[in-house]
Structures are given as C-alpha cells and as structure tokens.
CHARMM-style PDB file with segment names, atoms N, HN, CA, C and O in Angstrom:
ATOM      1  N   MET     1      -0.990  -2.173 -25.757  1.00  0.00      PROA
ATOM      2  CA  MET     1      -0.542  -1.089 -27.180  1.00  0.00      PROA
ATOM      3  C   MET     1      -0.723  -1.624 -28.902  1.00  0.00      PROA
ATOM      4  O   MET     1      -0.214  -1.145 -29.915  1.00  0.00      PROA
ATOM      5  N   SER     2      -1.675  -2.822 -28.731  1.00  0.00      PROA
ATOM      6  HN  SER     2      -2.089  -3.210 -27.908  1.00  0.00      PROA
ATOM      7  CA  SER     2      -2.664  -3.583 -29.721  1.00  0.00      PROA
ATOM      8  C   SER     2      -3.732  -3.202 -29.229  1.00  0.00      PROA
ATOM      9  O   SER     2      -4.556  -4.115 -29.279  1.00  0.00      PROA
ATOM     10  N   SER     3      -4.227  -2.064 -28.658  1.00  0.00      PROA
ATOM     11  HN  SER     3      -3.557  -1.322 -28.617  1.00  0.00      PROA
ATOM     12  CA  SER     3      -5.985  -1.877 -28.921  1.00  0.00      PROA
ATOM     13  C   SER     3      -6.142  -1.022 -29.741  1.00  0.00      PROA
ATOM     14  O   SER     3      -5.123  -0.515 -30.211  1.00  0.00      PROA
ATOM     15  N   LYS     4      -7.287  -0.618 -30.145  1.00  0.00      PROA
ATOM     16  HN  LYS     4      -8.115  -1.030 -29.763  1.00  0.00      PROA
ATOM     17  CA  LYS     4      -7.822   0.239 -31.283  1.00  0.00      PROA
ATOM     18  C   LYS     4      -7.436   1.042 -30.874  1.00  0.00      PROA
ATOM     19  O   LYS     4      -6.518   1.518 -31.543  1.00  0.00      PROA
ATOM     20  N   ASP     5      -7.770   1.782 -29.586  1.00  0.00      PROA
ATOM     21  HN  ASP     5      -8.515   1.395 -29.043  1.00  0.00      PROA
ATOM     22  CA  ASP     5      -8.167   3.252 -29.449  1.00  0.00      PROA
ATOM     23  C   ASP     5      -6.453   3.066 -28.023  1.00  0.00      PROA
ATOM     24  O   ASP     5      -6.479   2.959 -26.797  1.00  0.00      PROA
ATOM     25  N   PHE     6      -5.319   3.108 -28.952  1.00  0.00      PROA
ATOM     26  HN  PHE     6      -5.298   3.195 -29.948  1.00  0.00      PROA
ATOM     27  CA  PHE     6      -3.981   3.643 -28.211  1.00  0.00      PROA
ATOM     28  C   PHE     6      -3.944   4.515 -28.631  1.00  0.00      PROA
ATOM     29  O   PHE     6      -4.175   5.021 -29.730  1.00  0.00      PROA
ATOM     30  N   LYS     7      -3.363   4.998 -26.961  1.00  0.00      PROA
ATOM     31  HN  LYS     7      -3.176   4.587 -26.069  1.00  0.00      PROA
ATOM     32  CA  LYS     7      -3.303   6.902 -26.843  1.00  0.00      PROA
ATOM     33  C   LYS     7      -1.649   6.822 -26.521  1.00  0.00      PROA
ATOM     34  O   LYS     7      -1.017   6.046 -25.805  1.00  0.00      PROA
ATOM     35  N   GLN     8      -1.266   7.833 -27.268  1.00  0.00      PROA
ATOM     36  HN  GLN     8      -1.780   8.464 -27.850  1.00  0.00      PROA
ATOM     37  CA  GLN     8      -0.131   8.254 -26.904  1.00  0.00      PROA
ATOM     38  C   GLN     8       0.286   9.039 -25.292  1.00  0.00      PROA
ATOM     39  O   GLN     8       1.402   9.044 -24.774  1.00  0.00      PROA
ATOM     40  N   LYS     9      -0.879   9.612 -24.787  1.00  0.00      PROA
ATOM     41  HN  LYS     9      -1.786   9.608 -25.208  1.00  0.00      PROA
ATOM     42  CA  LYS     9      -0.094   9.959 -23.622  1.00  0.00      PROA
ATOM     43  C   LYS     9      -1.544   9.470 -22.666  1.00  0.00      PROA
ATOM     44  O   LYS     9      -2.698   9.222 -23.017  1.00  0.00      PROA
ATOM     45  N   PHE    10      -0.867   9.473 -21.326  1.00  0.00      PROA
ATOM     46  HN  PHE    10       0.070   9.675 -21.041  1.00  0.00      PROA
ATOM     47  CA  PHE    10      -2.339   8.564 -20.642  1.00  0.00      PROA
ATOM     48  C   PHE    10      -1.952   8.180 -19.238  1.00  0.00      PROA
ATOM     49  O   PHE    10      -0.768   8.292 -18.923  1.00  0.00      PROA
ATOM     50  N   PHE    11      -2.781   7.765 -18.414  1.00  0.00      PROA
ATOM     51  HN  PHE    11      -3.743   7.674 -18.670  1.00  0.00      PROA
ATOM     52  CA  PHE    11      -2.576   8.030 -16.653  1.00  0.00      PROA
ATOM     53  C   PHE    11      -2.619   5.935 -16.554  1.00  0.00      PROA
ATOM     54  O   PHE    11      -2.866   5.059 -17.383  1.00  0.00      PROA
ATOM     55  N   VAL    12      -2.320   5.935 -15.417  1.00  0.00      PROA
ATOM     56  HN  VAL    12      -2.119   6.646 -14.743  1.00  0.00      PROA
ATOM     57  CA  VAL    12      -2.762   4.866 -15.102  1.00  0.00      PROA
ATOM     58  C   VAL    12      -2.724   4.986 -13.455  1.00  0.00      PROA
ATOM     59  O   VAL    12      -1.827   5.487 -12.776  1.00  0.00      PROA
ATOM     60  N   GLY    13      -3.648   4.534 -13.120  1.00  0.00      PROA
ATOM     61  HN  GLY    13      -4.376   4.127 -13.671  1.00  0.00      PROA
ATOM     62  CA  GLY    13      -4.092   4.356 -11.345  1.00  0.00      PROA
ATOM     63  C   GLY    13      -4.782   5.434 -11.230  1.00  0.00      PROA
ATOM     64  O   GLY    13      -4.817   5.644 -10.017  1.00  0.00      PROA
ATOM     65  N   ILE    14      -5.371   6.269 -11.777  1.00  0.00      PROA
ATOM     66  HN  ILE    14      -5.343   6.097 -12.762  1.00  0.00      PROA
ATOM     67  CA  ILE    14      -6.760   7.268 -11.131  1.00  0.00      PROA
ATOM     68  C   ILE    14      -7.612   6.825 -12.444  1.00  0.00      PROA
ATOM     69  O   ILE    14      -7.312   5.991 -13.298  1.00  0.00      PROA
ATOM     70  N   GLU    15      -8.951   7.774 -12.319  1.00  0.00      PROA
ATOM     71  HN  GLU    15      -9.195   8.451 -11.625  1.00  0.00      PROA
ATOM     72  CA  GLU    15      -9.549   7.474 -13.337  1.00  0.00      PROA
ATOM     73  C   GLU    15      -9.900   9.043 -13.717  1.00  0.00      PROA
ATOM     74  O   GLU    15     -10.656   9.703 -13.004  1.00  0.00      PROA
ATOM     75  N   ASP    16      -9.396   9.478 -14.683  1.00  0.00      PROA
ATOM     76  HN  ASP    16      -8.782   8.942 -15.263  1.00  0.00      PROA
ATOM     77  CA  ASP    16      -9.458  10.533 -15.263  1.00  0.00      PROA
ATOM     78  C   ASP    16     -10.294  11.419 -16.177  1.00  0.00      PROA
ATOM     79  O   ASP    16      -9.802  11.861 -17.215  1.00  0.00      PROA
ATOM     80  N   ASP    17     -11.557  11.690 -15.814  1.00  0.00      PROA
ATOM     81  HN  ASP    17     -11.957  11.331 -14.971  1.00  0.00      PROA
ATOM     82  CA  ASP    17     -12.695  12.384 -16.048  1.00  0.00      PROA
ATOM     83  C   ASP    17     -13.019  13.195 -16.724  1.00  0.00      PROA
ATOM     84  O   ASP    17     -14.149  13.518 -17.089  1.00  0.00      PROA
ATOM     85  N   VAL    18     -11.407  13.868 -17.104  1.00  0.00      PROA
ATOM     86  HN  VAL    18     -10.489  13.605 -16.807  1.00  0.00      PROA
ATOM     87  CA  VAL    18     -11.641  15.258 -17.558  1.00  0.00      PROA
ATOM     88  C   VAL    18     -11.087  15.363 -19.009  1.00  0.00      PROA
ATOM     89  O   VAL    18     -11.565  16.036 -19.922  1.00  0.00      PROA
ATOM     90  N   THR    19      -9.715  14.372 -19.052  1.00  0.00      PROA
ATOM     91  HN  THR    19      -9.327  13.825 -18.310  1.00  0.00      PROA
ATOM     92  CA  THR    19      -9.712  14.166 -20.384  1.00  0.00      PROA
ATOM     93  C   THR    19      -9.231  13.051 -20.829  1.00  0.00      PROA
ATOM     94  O   THR    19      -8.243  12.980 -21.560  1.00  0.00      PROA
ATOM     95  N   ASN    20      -9.886  12.110 -20.428  1.00  0.00      PROA
ATOM     96  HN  ASN    20     -10.689  12.169 -19.834  1.00  0.00      PROA
ATOM     97  CA  ASN    20     -10.412  10.402 -20.274  1.00  0.00      PROA
ATOM     98  C   ASN    20      -9.130   9.827 -21.023  1.00  0.00      PROA
ATOM     99  O   ASN    20      -9.279   9.275 -22.113  1.00  0.00      PROA
ATOM    100  N   LEU    21      -7.821   9.960 -20.421  1.00  0.00      PROA
ATOM    101  HN  LEU    21      -7.700  10.408 -19.536  1.00  0.00      PROA
ATOM    102  CA  LEU    21      -6.448   9.461 -20.536  1.00  0.00      PROA
ATOM    103  C   LEU    21      -5.982   8.234 -19.499  1.00  0.00      PROA
ATOM    104  O   LEU    21      -4.923   7.654 -19.256  1.00  0.00      PROA
ATOM    105  N   SER    22      -7.189   8.171 -19.084  1.00  0.00      PROA
ATOM    106  HN  SER    22      -8.049   8.642 -19.282  1.00  0.00      PROA
ATOM    107  CA  SER    22      -7.205   7.121 -17.876  1.00  0.00      PROA
ATOM    108  C   SER    22      -7.202   5.214 -18.771  1.00  0.00      PROA
ATOM    109  O   SER    22      -8.045   4.673 -19.486  1.00  0.00      PROA
ATOM    110  N   LEU    23      -5.883   4.750 -18.269  1.00  0.00      PROA
ATOM    111  HN  LEU    23      -5.199   5.190 -17.688  1.00  0.00      PROA
ATOM    112  CA  LEU    23      -6.060   3.885 -18.914  1.00  0.00      PROA
ATOM    113  C   LEU    23      -6.098   2.514 -18.143  1.00  0.00      PROA
ATOM    114  O   LEU    23      -5.053   2.359 -17.511  1.00  0.00      PROA
ATOM    115  N   LYS    24      -7.351   1.045 -17.945  1.00  0.00      PROA
ATOM    116  HN  LYS    24      -8.200   1.171 -18.458  1.00  0.00      PROA
ATOM    117  CA  LYS    24      -7.978   0.093 -17.499  1.00  0.00      PROA
ATOM    118  C   LYS    24      -6.628  -0.674 -17.013  1.00  0.00      PROA
ATOM    119  O   LYS    24      -5.526  -0.678 -17.561  1.00  0.00      PROA
ATOM    120  N   TYR    25      -6.898  -1.093 -16.241  1.00  0.00      PROA
ATOM    121  HN  TYR    25      -7.794  -1.090 -15.796  1.00  0.00      PROA
ATOM    122  CA  TYR    25      -5.617  -1.997 -15.206  1.00  0.00      PROA
ATOM    123  C   TYR    25      -6.286  -3.183 -14.715  1.00  0.00      PROA
ATOM    124  O   TYR    25      -7.499  -2.984 -14.654  1.00  0.00      PROA
ATOM    125  N   GLY    26      -5.891  -4.529 -14.284  1.00  0.00      PROA
ATOM    126  HN  GLY    26      -4.905  -4.691 -14.334  1.00  0.00      PROA
ATOM    127  CA  GLY    26      -6.527  -5.370 -13.798  1.00  0.00      PROA
ATOM    128  C   GLY    26      -6.085  -5.519 -12.144  1.00  0.00      PROA
ATOM    129  O   GLY    26      -5.162  -4.853 -11.677  1.00  0.00      PROA
ATOM    130  N   ASP    27      -6.681  -6.246 -11.538  1.00  0.00      PROA
ATOM    131  HN  ASP    27      -7.431  -6.788 -11.918  1.00  0.00      PROA
ATOM    132  CA  ASP    27      -6.808  -6.663 -10.469  1.00  0.00      PROA
ATOM    133  C   ASP    27      -5.562  -6.559 -10.059  1.00  0.00      PROA
ATOM    134  O   ASP    27      -4.654  -6.475 -10.885  1.00  0.00      PROA
ATOM    135  N   PRO    28      -5.212  -6.543  -8.098  1.00  0.00      PROA
ATOM    136  CA  PRO    28      -3.717  -6.209  -8.262  1.00  0.00      PROA
ATOM    137  C   PRO    28      -2.857  -7.380  -7.978  1.00  0.00      PROA
ATOM    138  O   PRO    28      -3.458  -8.375  -7.570  1.00  0.00      PROA
ATOM    139  N   ILE    29      -1.613  -7.462  -8.107  1.00  0.00      PROA
ATOM    140  HN  ILE    29      -1.126  -6.655  -8.438  1.00  0.00      PROA
ATOM    141  CA  ILE    29      -1.385  -8.800  -7.650  1.00  0.00      PROA
ATOM    142  C   ILE    29      -0.119  -8.828  -6.570  1.00  0.00      PROA
ATOM    143  O   ILE    29       0.740  -8.006  -6.252  1.00  0.00      PROA
ATOM    144  N   ASN    30      -0.378  -9.933  -6.243  1.00  0.00      PROA
ATOM    145  HN  ASN    30      -1.076 -10.601  -6.502  1.00  0.00      PROA
ATOM    146  CA  ASN    30       0.571 -10.127  -4.796  1.00  0.00      PROA
ATOM    147  C   ASN    30       1.244 -11.234  -5.104  1.00  0.00      PROA
ATOM    148  O   ASN    30       1.095 -12.346  -5.611  1.00  0.00      PROA
ATOM    149  N   VAL    31       2.268 -10.331  -4.477  1.00  0.00      PROA
ATOM    150  HN  VAL    31       2.389  -9.428  -4.066  1.00  0.00      PROA
ATOM    151  CA  VAL    31       3.545 -10.960  -4.689  1.00  0.00      PROA
ATOM    152  C   VAL    31       4.587 -11.942  -3.709  1.00  0.00      PROA
ATOM    153  O   VAL    31       5.363 -12.891  -3.831  1.00  0.00      PROA
ATOM    154  N   LEU    32       4.014 -10.981  -2.613  1.00  0.00      PROA
ATOM    155  HN  LEU    32       3.384 -10.211  -2.514  1.00  0.00      PROA
ATOM    156  CA  LEU    32       4.052 -12.233  -1.465  1.00  0.00      PROA
ATOM    157  C   LEU    32       3.893 -13.397  -1.011  1.00  0.00      PROA
ATOM    158  O   LEU    32       2.738 -13.670  -1.338  1.00  0.00      PROA
ATOM    159  N   PRO    33       4.346 -14.333  -0.420  1.00  0.00      PROA
ATOM    160  CA  PRO    33       4.650 -15.426   0.267  1.00  0.00      PROA
ATOM    161  C   PRO    33       2.764 -15.426   0.421  1.00  0.00      PROA
ATOM    162  O   PRO    33       2.065 -14.461   0.112  1.00  0.00      PROA
ATOM    163  N   LYS    34       2.368 -16.433   0.837  1.00  0.00      PROA
ATOM    164  HN  LYS    34       2.936 -17.217   1.088  1.00  0.00      PROA
ATOM    165  CA  LYS    34       1.029 -16.603   1.425  1.00  0.00      PROA
ATOM    166  C   LYS    34       0.817 -16.703   2.786  1.00  0.00      PROA
ATOM    167  O   LYS    34      -0.295 -16.659   3.312  1.00  0.00      PROA
ATOM    168  N   ASP    35       1.842 -16.832   3.347  1.00  0.00      PROA
ATOM    169  HN  ASP    35       2.745 -16.867   2.919  1.00  0.00      PROA
ATOM    170  CA  ASP    35       1.839 -16.586   4.788  1.00  0.00      PROA
ATOM    171  C   ASP    35       2.326 -15.462   5.453  1.00  0.00      PROA
ATOM    172  O   ASP    35       2.491 -15.300   6.662  1.00  0.00      PROA
ATOM    173  N   THR    36       2.616 -14.414   4.162  1.00  0.00      PROA
ATOM    174  HN  THR    36       2.482 -14.546   3.180  1.00  0.00      PROA
ATOM    175  CA  THR    36       2.560 -12.854   5.002  1.00  0.00      PROA
ATOM    176  C   THR    36       1.984 -12.321   5.197  1.00  0.00      PROA
ATOM    177  O   THR    36       1.022 -12.187   4.440  1.00  0.00      PROA
ATOM    178  N   LYS    37       2.095 -11.541   6.422  1.00  0.00      PROA
ATOM    179  HN  LYS    37       2.876 -11.650   7.036  1.00  0.00      PROA
ATOM    180  CA  LYS    37       0.762 -10.567   6.825  1.00  0.00      PROA
ATOM    181  C   LYS    37       1.429  -9.192   6.648  1.00  0.00      PROA
ATOM    182  O   LYS    37       2.651  -9.072   6.553  1.00  0.00      PROA
ATOM    183  N   GLN    38       0.585  -8.182   6.610  1.00  0.00      PROA
ATOM    184  HN  GLN    38      -0.407  -8.279   6.688  1.00  0.00      PROA
ATOM    185  CA  GLN    38       0.828  -6.894   6.631  1.00  0.00      PROA
ATOM    186  C   GLN    38      -0.206  -6.420   7.466  1.00  0.00      PROA
ATOM    187  O   GLN    38      -1.232  -7.058   7.703  1.00  0.00      PROA
ATOM    188  N   PHE    39       0.129  -5.007   8.029  1.00  0.00      PROA
ATOM    189  HN  PHE    39       0.962  -4.488   7.837  1.00  0.00      PROA
ATOM    190  CA  PHE    39      -0.332  -4.475   8.482  1.00  0.00      PROA
ATOM    191  C   PHE    39      -0.128  -3.177   8.784  1.00  0.00      PROA
ATOM    192  O   PHE    39       0.968  -3.099   9.339  1.00  0.00      PROA
ATOM    193  N   ILE    40      -1.025  -1.327   8.628  1.00  0.00      PROA
ATOM    194  HN  ILE    40      -1.915  -1.390   8.178  1.00  0.00      PROA
ATOM    195  CA  ILE    40      -0.518  -0.710   8.291  1.00  0.00      PROA
ATOM    196  C   ILE    40      -1.461   0.077   9.389  1.00  0.00      PROA
ATOM    197  O   ILE    40      -2.681  -0.047   9.490  1.00  0.00      PROA
ATOM    198  N   PHE    41      -0.444   1.071  10.336  1.00  0.00      PROA
ATOM    199  HN  PHE    41       0.547   1.171  10.254  1.00  0.00      PROA
ATOM    200  CA  PHE    41      -0.640   1.841  11.021  1.00  0.00      PROA
ATOM    201  C   PHE    41      -0.522   2.900  11.258  1.00  0.00      PROA
ATOM    202  O   PHE    41       0.403   3.063  12.054  1.00  0.00      PROA
ATOM    203  N   TRP    42      -1.248   4.248  10.826  1.00  0.00      PROA
ATOM    204  HN  TRP    42      -1.999   4.117  10.180  1.00  0.00      PROA
ATOM    205  CA  TRP    42      -1.114   5.849  11.057  1.00  0.00      PROA
ATOM    206  C   TRP    42      -0.996   6.514  12.231  1.00  0.00      PROA
ATOM    207  O   TRP    42      -1.157   6.124  13.388  1.00  0.00      PROA
ATOM    208  N   GLY    43      -0.723   7.467  11.829  1.00  0.00      PROA
ATOM    209  HN  GLY    43      -0.592   7.784  10.889  1.00  0.00      PROA
ATOM    210  CA  GLY    43       0.021   8.790  13.045  1.00  0.00      PROA
ATOM    211  C   GLY    43       0.495   9.826  12.338  1.00  0.00      PROA
ATOM    212  O   GLY    43       1.067   9.847  11.248  1.00  0.00      PROA
ATOM    213  N   LEU    44       0.028  11.153  13.484  1.00  0.00      PROA
ATOM    214  HN  LEU    44      -0.437  11.136  14.370  1.00  0.00      PROA
ATOM    215  CA  LEU    44       0.611  12.295  12.853  1.00  0.00      PROA
ATOM    216  C   LEU    44       1.816  12.815  13.370  1.00  0.00      PROA
ATOM    217  O   LEU    44       2.649  13.500  12.777  1.00  0.00      PROA
ATOM    218  N   GLY    45       1.824  12.322  14.824  1.00  0.00      PROA
ATOM    219  HN  GLY    45       1.147  11.766  15.306  1.00  0.00      PROA
ATOM    220  CA  GLY    45       3.485  12.145  15.314  1.00  0.00      PROA
ATOM    221  C   GLY    45       3.000  13.571  16.605  1.00  0.00      PROA
ATOM    222  O   GLY    45       2.346  14.578  16.332  1.00  0.00      PROA
ATOM    223  N   GLY    46       3.437  13.286  17.633  1.00  0.00      PROA
ATOM    224  HN  GLY    46       3.968  12.469  17.855  1.00  0.00      PROA
ATOM    225  CA  GLY    46       3.146  14.770  18.530  1.00  0.00      PROA
ATOM    226  C   GLY    46       2.035  14.084  19.285  1.00  0.00      PROA
ATOM    227  O   GLY    46       2.114  13.907  20.501  1.00  0.00      PROA
ATOM    228  N   ASP    47       1.074  13.725  18.618  1.00  0.00      PROA
ATOM    229  HN  ASP    47       1.010  13.869  17.630  1.00  0.00      PROA
ATOM    230  CA  ASP    47       0.150  12.683  19.774  1.00  0.00      PROA
ATOM    231  C   ASP    47       0.254  11.533  19.992  1.00  0.00      PROA
ATOM    232  O   ASP    47      -0.780  10.866  19.988  1.00  0.00      PROA
ATOM    233  N   GLY    48       1.828  10.736  20.324  1.00  0.00      PROA
ATOM    234  HN  GLY    48       2.668  11.278  20.328  1.00  0.00      PROA
ATOM    235  CA  GLY    48       1.306   9.505  20.755  1.00  0.00      PROA
ATOM    236  C   GLY    48       1.271   8.703  19.943  1.00  0.00      PROA
ATOM    237  O   GLY    48       1.772   7.591  20.109  1.00  0.00      PROA
ATOM    238  N   THR    49       0.525   9.160  18.601  1.00  0.00      PROA
ATOM    239  HN  THR    49       0.119  10.063  18.466  1.00  0.00      PROA
ATOM    240  CA  THR    49       0.288   7.780  18.166  1.00  0.00      PROA
ATOM    241  C   THR    49       1.979   6.824  17.645  1.00  0.00      PROA
ATOM    242  O   THR    49       2.064   5.597  17.680  1.00  0.00      PROA
ATOM    243  N   ILE    50       3.104   7.730  17.219  1.00  0.00      PROA
ATOM    244  HN  ILE    50       3.036   8.728  17.191  1.00  0.00      PROA
ATOM    245  CA  ILE    50       4.366   7.024  16.973  1.00  0.00      PROA
ATOM    246  C   ILE    50       4.579   5.902  17.499  1.00  0.00      PROA
ATOM    247  O   ILE    50       4.797   4.893  16.829  1.00  0.00      PROA
ATOM    248  N   GLY    51       4.536   5.934  19.107  1.00  0.00      PROA
ATOM    249  HN  GLY    51       4.359   6.754  19.652  1.00  0.00      PROA
ATOM    250  CA  GLY    51       4.945   5.713  20.170  1.00  0.00      PROA
ATOM    251  C   GLY    51       4.234   4.343  20.310  1.00  0.00      PROA
ATOM    252  O   GLY    51       4.829   3.302  20.589  1.00  0.00      PROA
ATOM    253  N   ALA    52       2.808   4.452  20.073  1.00  0.00      PROA
ATOM    254  HN  ALA    52       2.324   5.298  19.846  1.00  0.00      PROA
ATOM    255  CA  ALA    52       1.800   3.782  20.585  1.00  0.00      PROA
ATOM    256  C   ALA    52       1.947   2.671  19.034  1.00  0.00      PROA
ATOM    257  O   ALA    52       1.830   1.445  19.039  1.00  0.00      PROA
ATOM    258  N   ASN    53       2.165   3.357  18.092  1.00  0.00      PROA
ATOM    259  HN  ASN    53       2.260   4.352  18.088  1.00  0.00      PROA
ATOM    260  CA  ASN    53       2.659   1.776  16.769  1.00  0.00      PROA
ATOM    261  C   ASN    53       3.584   1.046  17.691  1.00  0.00      PROA
ATOM    262  O   ASN    53       3.578  -0.118  18.093  1.00  0.00      PROA
ATOM    263  N   LYS    54       4.492   2.205  17.944  1.00  0.00      PROA
ATOM    264  HN  LYS    54       4.497   3.150  17.617  1.00  0.00      PROA
ATOM    265  CA  LYS    54       5.659   1.250  17.543  1.00  0.00      PROA
ATOM    266  C   LYS    54       5.801  -0.068  18.654  1.00  0.00      PROA
ATOM    267  O   LYS    54       6.355  -1.133  18.385  1.00  0.00      PROA
ATOM    268  N   ALA    55       5.196   0.263  19.887  1.00  0.00      PROA
ATOM    269  HN  ALA    55       4.746   1.128  20.106  1.00  0.00      PROA
ATOM    270  CA  ALA    55       4.577  -0.721  20.851  1.00  0.00      PROA
ATOM    271  C   ALA    55       4.201  -1.552  20.539  1.00  0.00      PROA
ATOM    272  O   ALA    55       4.621  -2.648  20.910  1.00  0.00      PROA
ATOM    273  N   ALA    56       2.640  -1.275  19.204  1.00  0.00      PROA
ATOM    274  HN  ALA    56       2.299  -0.384  18.903  1.00  0.00      PROA
ATOM    275  CA  ALA    56       1.896  -2.651  18.495  1.00  0.00      PROA
ATOM    276  C   ALA    56       3.097  -3.236  17.599  1.00  0.00      PROA
ATOM    277  O   ALA    56       3.320  -4.416  17.327  1.00  0.00      PROA
ATOM    278  N   ILE    57       3.546  -2.510  17.358  1.00  0.00      PROA
ATOM    279  HN  ILE    57       3.365  -1.552  17.580  1.00  0.00      PROA
ATOM    280  CA  ILE    57       4.990  -3.663  16.005  1.00  0.00      PROA
ATOM    281  C   ILE    57       5.529  -4.443  17.011  1.00  0.00      PROA
ATOM    282  O   ILE    57       5.629  -5.638  16.732  1.00  0.00      PROA
ATOM    283  N   LYS    58       6.096  -3.914  18.670  1.00  0.00      PROA
ATOM    284  HN  LYS    58       6.015  -2.944  18.897  1.00  0.00      PROA
ATOM    285  CA  LYS    58       6.982  -4.743  19.305  1.00  0.00      PROA
ATOM    286  C   LYS    58       6.139  -6.321  19.735  1.00  0.00      PROA
ATOM    287  O   LYS    58       6.529  -7.489  19.714  1.00  0.00      PROA
ATOM    288  N   THR    59       5.161  -5.840  20.018  1.00  0.00      PROA
ATOM    289  HN  THR    59       4.844  -4.891  20.036  1.00  0.00      PROA
ATOM    290  CA  THR    59       4.186  -6.860  20.794  1.00  0.00      PROA
ATOM    291  C   THR    59       3.799  -7.882  19.739  1.00  0.00      PROA
ATOM    292  O   THR    59       3.510  -9.022  20.105  1.00  0.00      PROA
ATOM    293  N   LEU    60       3.769  -7.490  18.216  1.00  0.00      PROA
ATOM    294  HN  LEU    60       4.003  -6.564  17.918  1.00  0.00      PROA
ATOM    295  CA  LEU    60       3.245  -8.451  17.294  1.00  0.00      PROA
ATOM    296  C   LEU    60       4.636  -9.151  17.438  1.00  0.00      PROA
ATOM    297  O   LEU    60       4.473 -10.362  17.584  1.00  0.00      PROA
ATOM    298  N   GLY    61       5.989  -8.771  17.446  1.00  0.00      PROA
ATOM    299  HN  GLY    61       6.122  -7.787  17.328  1.00  0.00      PROA
ATOM    300  CA  GLY    61       6.558 -10.009  17.445  1.00  0.00      PROA
ATOM    301  C   GLY    61       6.745 -10.462  18.618  1.00  0.00      PROA
ATOM    302  O   GLY    61       7.170 -11.615  18.551  1.00  0.00      PROA
ATOM    303  N   ILE    62       6.594  -9.990  19.975  1.00  0.00      PROA
ATOM    304  HN  ILE    62       6.248  -9.053  20.030  1.00  0.00      PROA
ATOM    305  CA  ILE    62       7.537 -10.975  20.590  1.00  0.00      PROA
ATOM    306  C   ILE    62       5.645 -12.126  21.478  1.00  0.00      PROA
ATOM    307  O   ILE    62       5.620 -13.052  22.289  1.00  0.00      PROA
ATOM    308  N   GLU    63       4.592 -11.457  20.823  1.00  0.00      PROA
ATOM    309  HN  GLU    63       4.612 -10.705  20.165  1.00  0.00      PROA
ATOM    310  CA  GLU    63       3.562 -12.367  21.518  1.00  0.00      PROA
ATOM    311  C   GLU    63       2.808 -13.267  20.146  1.00  0.00      PROA
ATOM    312  O   GLU    63       1.884 -14.076  20.225  1.00  0.00      PROA
ATOM    313  N   ALA    64       3.359 -12.931  19.232  1.00  0.00      PROA
ATOM    314  HN  ALA    64       4.110 -12.273  19.168  1.00  0.00      PROA
ATOM    315  CA  ALA    64       2.887 -13.686  18.097  1.00  0.00      PROA
ATOM    316  C   ALA    64       4.145 -14.706  17.363  1.00  0.00      PROA
ATOM    317  O   ALA    64       4.128 -15.552  16.469  1.00  0.00      PROA
ATOM    318  N   ASN    65       5.086 -14.199  18.148  1.00  0.00      PROA
ATOM    319  HN  ASN    65       5.100 -13.512  18.875  1.00  0.00      PROA
ATOM    320  CA  ASN    65       6.419 -14.650  17.685  1.00  0.00      PROA
ATOM    321  C   ASN    65       6.498 -14.358  15.984  1.00  0.00      PROA
ATOM    322  O   ASN    65       6.464 -15.242  15.128  1.00  0.00      PROA
ATOM    323  N   MET    66       6.607 -12.969  15.745  1.00  0.00      PROA
ATOM    324  HN  MET    66       6.635 -12.251  16.440  1.00  0.00      PROA
ATOM    325  CA  MET    66       6.595 -13.001  13.658  1.00  0.00      PROA
ATOM    326  C   MET    66       7.667 -12.130  13.992  1.00  0.00      PROA
ATOM    327  O   MET    66       7.920 -11.537  15.041  1.00  0.00      PROA
ATOM    328  N   GLU    67       8.334 -12.173  12.729  1.00  0.00      PROA
ATOM    329  HN  GLU    67       8.128 -12.655  11.877  1.00  0.00      PROA
ATOM    330  CA  GLU    67       9.271 -11.353  12.531  1.00  0.00      PROA
ATOM    331  C   GLU    67       8.959  -9.817  11.808  1.00  0.00      PROA
ATOM    332  O   GLU    67       8.748  -9.589  10.617  1.00  0.00      PROA
ATOM    333  N   VAL    68       8.990  -9.173  12.573  1.00  0.00      PROA
ATOM    334  HN  VAL    68       9.162  -9.357  13.541  1.00  0.00      PROA
ATOM    335  CA  VAL    68       8.560  -7.329  12.252  1.00  0.00      PROA
ATOM    336  C   VAL    68       9.222  -6.623  12.327  1.00  0.00      PROA
ATOM    337  O   VAL    68      10.167  -6.751  13.104  1.00  0.00      PROA
ATOM    338  N   GLN    69       9.029  -5.266  11.383  1.00  0.00      PROA
ATOM    339  HN  GLN    69       8.261  -5.161  10.752  1.00  0.00      PROA
ATOM    340  CA  GLN    69       9.442  -4.255  10.933  1.00  0.00      PROA
ATOM    341  C   GLN    69       8.559  -2.986  10.905  1.00  0.00      PROA
ATOM    342  O   GLN    69       7.351  -3.136  10.718  1.00  0.00      PROA
ATOM    343  N   GLY    70       9.121  -1.628  11.095  1.00  0.00      PROA
ATOM    344  HN  GLY    70      10.102  -1.506  11.247  1.00  0.00      PROA
ATOM    345  CA  GLY    70       8.411  -0.805  11.108  1.00  0.00      PROA
ATOM    346  C   GLY    70       9.134   0.072  10.010  1.00  0.00      PROA
ATOM    347  O   GLY    70      10.156  -0.294   9.429  1.00  0.00      PROA
ATOM    348  N   TYR    71       8.512   1.221   9.801  1.00  0.00      PROA
ATOM    349  HN  TYR    71       7.682   1.518  10.272  1.00  0.00      PROA
ATOM    350  CA  TYR    71       8.786   2.490   8.900  1.00  0.00      PROA
ATOM    351  C   TYR    71       8.171   3.878   9.740  1.00  0.00      PROA
ATOM    352  O   TYR    71       7.007   3.924  10.137  1.00  0.00      PROA
ATOM    353  N   PHE    72       8.957   4.760   9.894  1.00  0.00      PROA
ATOM    354  HN  PHE    72       9.903   4.723   9.571  1.00  0.00      PROA
ATOM    355  CA  PHE    72       8.367   6.002  10.642  1.00  0.00      PROA
ATOM    356  C   PHE    72       9.194   6.790   9.947  1.00  0.00      PROA
ATOM    357  O   PHE    72      10.418   6.762   9.816  1.00  0.00      PROA
ATOM    358  N   SER    73       7.973   7.836   9.311  1.00  0.00      PROA
ATOM    359  HN  SER    73       6.979   7.859   9.417  1.00  0.00      PROA
ATOM    360  CA  SER    73       8.492   8.738   8.658  1.00  0.00      PROA
ATOM    361  C   SER    73       7.597   9.769   9.679  1.00  0.00      PROA
ATOM    362  OT1 SER    73       7.671  10.990   9.542  1.00  0.00      PROA
TER     363      SER     73
END
C-alpha cells in the first residue's frame, strides 16, 4: 500500500496482461511441519481411479506407517 503505483482495483494470483491490475507476490509460504508429506492423486470417477487412489492412500498408511487422510469430491 505504500507503493508508488498503488491500485484501487487489483488481482492476486493471476498474471493479468489485459488490464495490468495484477499485483506481484513473493514465494509461497510453507506452514507445514518439515516431516509432513503431501500427495495429490487425480481421478475422474467412474473409471476406477477413485478406488485406485483410495487403495494407494490406504497402502501408504499401512506400509509406510503414516497417518493419512483422503478427500474425494
């Protein structure tokens, strides 16, 4: 807000090359503990990927002795 090119209207998170209302932002901040691991599994549903992803998450929990959780939508 103390910048010389202060903008009343702006966008954060996208590069807007049409209106030039994008604000620059720094590197992402990781607030997770260092020993936390994250995995993202993608699936469309109806093609077996939901079941396969569920099985992979369970396997990680059992074989790697990890606390796991999954969210499916």
